[in-house]
C-alpha positions in Angstrom: -18.7 6.9 12.2 -20.9 9.9 11.6 -21.1 11.9 8.4 -18.6 11.2 5.6 -15.3 13.0 5.3 -14.7 15.0 2.1 -11.8 13.5 0.2 -9.6 14.6 -2.8 -7.6 12.3 -5.0 -4.4 14.0 -6.2 -2.9 12.1 -9.2 -6.4 10.8 -10.0 -5.8 10.0 -13.7 -3.0 7.5 -13.3 -3.5 3.7 -12.7 -3.3 4.0 -8.9 -5.5 7.1 -8.9 -8.0 5.2 -10.9 -8.0 2.4 -8.3 -8.6 5.1 -5.6 -11.6 6.3 -7.7 -13.2 2.9 -7.9 -12.6 2.0 -4.3 -14.0 5.3 -3.0 -17.0 5.6 -5.3 -19.3 4.0 -2.7 -17.1 4.1 0.4 -19.1 4.3 3.7 -16.8 6.8 5.4 -15.3 8.9 2.6 -16.8 11.0 -0.2 -14.7 12.0 -3.2 -15.5 15.7 -3.8 -12.5 16.6 -6.0 -9.9 15.0 -8.3 -6.7 16.6 -9.3 -3.9 15.9 -11.8 -1.4 17.7 -14.0 -2.2 21.0 -15.6 -2.7 19.3 -19.0 -5.8 17.4 -17.5 -7.1 20.3 -15.5 -10.4 21.9 -16.6 -11.9 18.8 -18.2 -14.3 16.4 -16.6 -12.7 13.4 -15.0 -14.4 11.1 -17.5 -12.9 13.2 -20.4 -9.5 13.3 -18.8 -9.3 9.4 -18.5 -10.9 8.7 -21.9 -8.7 6.2 -23.7 -6.6 5.8 -20.5 -9.1 4.1 -18.2 -7.8 0.6 -17.3 -10.1 -0.5 -14.5 -12.5 -3.4 -15.0 -15.5 -1.2 -13.8 -16.6 1.9 -15.7 -15.8 5.4 -14.5 -18.3 6.1 -11.6 -20.8 8.5 -13.0 -20.7 11.1 -10.1 -16.9 11.2 -10.0 -16.7 11.2 -13.8 -18.6 14.4 -13.8 -16.2 16.2 -11.5 -13.9 18.9 -13.0 -10.2 17.9 -12.8 -8.2 20.4 -10.7 -4.6 21.4 -11.2 -2.7 19.4 -8.4 -0.4 22.4 -7.9 -3.3 24.6 -6.8 -2.9 23.5 -3.3 -5.0 26.1 -1.5 -7.9 25.7 -3.9 -8.0 22.0 -3.4 -7.6 22.0 0.3 -10.5 24.4 0.6 -12.7 21.6 -0.6 -11.5 18.6 1.4 -10.9 17.2 4.9 -7.9 15.1 3.6 -6.3 13.9 0.4 -5.0 10.7 -1.1 -1.8 11.4 -3.2 -0.7 9.2 -6.1 1.2 11.6 -8.3 3.9 10.7 -10.9 6.6 13.3 -10.4 10.3 13.4 -9.3 10.7 12.6 -5.6 11.9 16.0 -4.6 8.8 17.6 -6.2 6.5 15.0 -4.5 8.1 15.7 -1.1 7.5 19.4 -1.6 3.9 19.0 -2.8 2.9 16.7 0.0 4.4 19.0 2.7 2.6 22.0 1.1 -0.7 20.1 1.4 0.1 19.1 5.0 1.0 22.6 6.0 -2.5 23.8 5.0 -3.8 21.6 7.8 -4.8 18.9 5.3 -3.7 15.3 6.1 -2.1 13.4 3.3 -2.3 9.6 2.8 0.3 8.9 0.2 0.9 6.1 -2.2 4.2 7.6 -3.2 7.7 6.7 -2.0 9.1 10.2 -1.5 8.5 10.4 2.3 9.0 6.7 3.1 12.3 7.5 4.7 11.4 10.7 6.5 12.0 9.7 10.1 8.7 11.2 11.5 6.4 10.0 8.7 4.8 6.6 9.5 5.0 4.0 6.7 2.1 1.8 7.6 0.8 -1.7 6.8 -2.3 -1.3 9.1 -2.2 -4.9 10.3 1.6 -4.8 11.1 2.6 -1.5 12.6 -0.5 0.7 13.6 1.5 1.9 16.6 3.7 3.9 14.3 0.9 6.4 14.0 2.0 7.9 17.3 4.9 9.6 15.5 2.5 11.9 13.8 2.5 14.1 16.9 6.2 14.8 16.4 5.7 15.4 12.7 3.0 18.0 13.4 5.4 19.8 15.6 8.0 19.9 12.8 5.5 21.1 10.3 3.9 23.6 12.6 0.4 22.1 12.1 -2.4 21.1 14.4 -4.1 18.6 12.1 -2.0 18.4 8.9 0.4 15.5 8.5 1.7 12.8 6.0 1.3 9.1 6.3 2.6 6.7 3.6 2.2 3.1 2.6 5.2 0.8 1.8 6.2 -0.5 -1.5 4.0 -3.1 -3.1 6.8 -5.7 -3.3 6.8 -6.2 0.5 3.0 -6.5 1.0 2.9 -10.3 0.4 5.8 -11.6 2.5 6.0 -9.2 5.4 2.4 -10.0 6.6 3.4 -13.7 6.5 6.6 -13.2 8.5 5.1 -10.9 11.1 3.1 -13.4 13.1 6.3 -15.5 13.4 8.5 -12.8 14.9 8.4 -14.3 18.4 10.6 -17.1 16.9 13.3 -14.5 15.9 13.5 -14.5 12.1 17.2 -13.9 11.3 17.7 -14.3 7.6 15.2 -14.0 4.8 15.7 -14.6 1.1 12.8 -13.5 -1.1 12.2 -13.6 -4.8 9.2 -11.7 -6.1 7.4 -12.2 -9.4 5.7 -8.9 -10.0 2.9 -8.0 -12.4 3.1 -5.3 -15.1 0.6 -3.1 -13.4 3.3 -2.4 -10.8 5.0 -0.4 -13.6 1.7 1.3 -14.4 1.4 -0.8 -17.6 -1.1 -3.0 -19.3 -0.4 -5.6 -22.1 -1.8 -3.1 -24.6 0.7 -0.4 -23.5 3.6 -2.8 -23.0 3.2 -5.5 -25.7 6.9 -6.6 -25.3 6.0 -8.1 -21.9 3.8 -10.7 -23.4 5.5 -14.1 -23.3 8.4 -12.5 -21.4 10.2 -12.2 -18.0 12.5 -9.4 -17.2 14.9 -10.2 -14.3 15.3 -6.6 -13.1 13.0 -3.9 -11.7 14.8 -0.6 -11.0 15.1 0.2 -7.3 12.7 -2.6 -6.3 15.2 -4.9 -4.5 16.5 -2.1 -2.3 13.0 -1.3 -1.3 12.2 -5.0 -0.6 15.2 -5.3 1.6 15.1 -2.0 3.6 11.4 -1.1 4.0 10.5 -4.0 6.2 13.1 -2.8 8.7 11.2 0.5 9.1 7.9 -1.2 9.2 9.3 -3.4 12.0 11.0 -0.5 13.7 10.1 1.4 16.8 9.1 5.0 17.6 11.8 6.6 19.8 12.2 10.3 20.6 9.7 11.3 17.9 11.3 9.3 15.1 11.0 5.8 13.7 14.2 3.8 14.1 14.7 0.8 11.9 14.8 -2.7 13.3 18.2 -4.2 13.4 17.1 -7.4 11.7 16.3 -9.7 10.1 18.8 -9.6 7.2 16.9 -9.6 4.0 18.1 -10.2 0.5 15.9 -10.2 -2.6 15.5 -10.6 -6.3 12.6 -8.8 -8.0 11.5 -10.1 -11.4 8.9 -8.7 -13.8 6.6 -11.4 -15.2 3.8 -11.5 -17.8 0.9 -11.1 -15.3 -1.6 -8.2 -15.4 -2.0 -7.9 -11.6 -0.6 -9.7 -8.5 2.8 -10.0 -6.9 3.9 -13.5 -6.0 6.8 -14.0 -3.6 8.9 -17.1 -2.8 10.3 -16.8 0.7 13.1 -18.7 2.5 13.6 -17.9 6.2 15.8 -19.0 9.2 14.9 -18.4 12.8 16.7 -18.1 16.1 14.3 -20.7 17.4 12.8 -22.8 14.6 9.0 -23.2 14.9 7.2 -26.3 13.9 4.9 -26.4 10.9 1.9 -26.7 13.2 3.0 -23.6 15.1 3.4 -21.6 11.9 0.0 -22.6 10.5 -1.7 -21.9 13.8 -0.2 -18.4 14.0 -1.2 -17.6 10.5 -4.7 -18.9 11.1 -5.1 -17.0 14.4 -3.6 -13.7 13.2 -6.4 -11.0 13.8 -4.7 -7.6 14.1 -6.2 -4.2 14.8 -8.0 -3.5 11.5 -9.8 -6.8 11.7 -10.6 -6.2 15.4 -12.0 -2.8 14.5 -13.9 -4.2 11.5 -12.6 -1.5 9.3 -14.6 -1.4 6.0 -11.6 -2.5 3.8 -10.1 -4.9 6.3 -10.0 -8.5 4.9 -11.6 -11.1 7.2 -9.4 -13.0 7.6 -6.2 -11.3 6.5 -4.1 -14.4 5.8 -5.3 -17.6 4.1 -3.2 -20.7 3.8 -3.8 -23.2 0.9 -3.1 -26.9 1.4 -3.1 -27.5 -2.3 0.5 -27.7 -3.7 -0.4 -25.5 -6.7 -1.8 -22.6 -4.8 -1.8 -19.7 -4.5 -1.9 -18.8 -8.2 -1.7 -15.2 -9.4 -4.8 -15.3 -11.7 -6.9 -17.4 -9.3 -6.1 -15.9 -5.9 -5.0 -12.2 -6.3 -8.6 -11.1 -5.7 -8.9 -12.9 -2.3 -11.0 -10.7 0.0 -11.4 -8.1 -2.6 -7.7 -8.0 -3.3 -7.0 -7.0 0.2 -6.0 -10.3 1.7 -2.7 -12.2 1.5 -2.7 -15.9 0.4 0.1 -18.4 1.4 1.0 -21.9 0.3 3.7 -24.5 -0.1 5.1 -24.3 3.5 7.9 -26.9 3.8 11.3 -27.3 5.4 14.3 -25.9 3.5 17.6 -27.6 2.9 19.6 -24.4 3.6 17.4 -22.2 5.8 14.6 -23.4 8.1 11.4 -22.9 6.1 10.2 -21.9 2.7 6.8 -20.9 1.4 5.1 -18.7 -1.2 2.8 -15.7 -0.8 0.6 -13.6 -3.1 -0.9 -10.1 -2.8 -2.7 -7.9 -5.2 -0.3 -5.1 -6.0 -2.7 -2.3 -6.9 -5.2 -3.1 -4.2 -3.5 -4.3 -1.1 -0.2 -3.0 -2.4 -1.3 0.4 -3.5 -4.7 2.2 -3.4 -6.4 -0.4 -1.2 -3.7 -0.2 1.3 -4.0 3.6 1.3 -7.7 3.4 1.8 -7.3 1.0 4.7 -4.6 3.2 6.2 -7.1 6.2 6.0 -9.7 4.1 7.7 -7.3 3.3 10.5 -6.4 6.9 10.8 -10.1 7.8 11.0 -10.8 5.1 13.6 -7.9 6.3 15.7 -9.0 10.0 15.6 -6.3 11.4 13.2 -8.8 12.2 10.5 -11.7 14.5 11.3 -13.8 17.0 9.5 -12.3 20.5 9.2 
């Protein structure tokens, strides 16, 4: 792939930003040359800025830890250092939309972990294995922004990352109705048990805004690019319940689905086993090989045992069986801060690089 691209991480001190730091510390294609956060962190070394806040299992990478934290609002200064940025800031959505467009208009591509632009019609919301063709809408977005290389691409919410990949290979059978119940780890709220002790030995049956995202976002992911915009798929109809559980990482989902043409169990298992989409074909550095893994054991997948499958980038599935109301039911598991957040962002950037959307300035 030639020399490495210079990368900035905007929002580098938060939990997702920390994940980006650990994933990119030794990346074969990307080199972190700057980190940015709020003004209160600016001016200190990254190691100093995250002292007492670092929650990753690995230590702060030495080279990145020595970088001076920049003020994320100093767009021109940061974009002068980088070829593109990852964005994982914690701000109101209107401010995030403005900030990301400011970066893009400086001819700096933005790969965003934020939700602010997920419903902008010409911004691709990508799960690289599911809808890589949506990247073609970037050409229309560039015309709107008045840029030649600057654009924004986003990843979907973590709550859909486990069950959408399992449904996708089965779409030829016409999934019509989906009920999903997600059991989501506390890191999805940016928390640890140390910072959220009331979650120990607890379950909370509500996560603000999560059910709407779980029900709507798959329809954009499964939509089509038409006239320079992404139009949502008309179906399937999805209903969800999203529940916070006492797990550190990993989102488990219980899925119930009906089809226009009900597949057999053998057909489902074969499609899951054979699913080898574009990132796997291109052998992108972060692409899990294979993407989907089915467990025959009735007690798998389990959050603690299986969330790190394929470095946390794969999706595990189990308990496929016929349902008494709909056609089939099964469970899925994904790692919410790897596949569902920073890792998904890195894989998206790798796809963008492979497809020619990311280049050195």
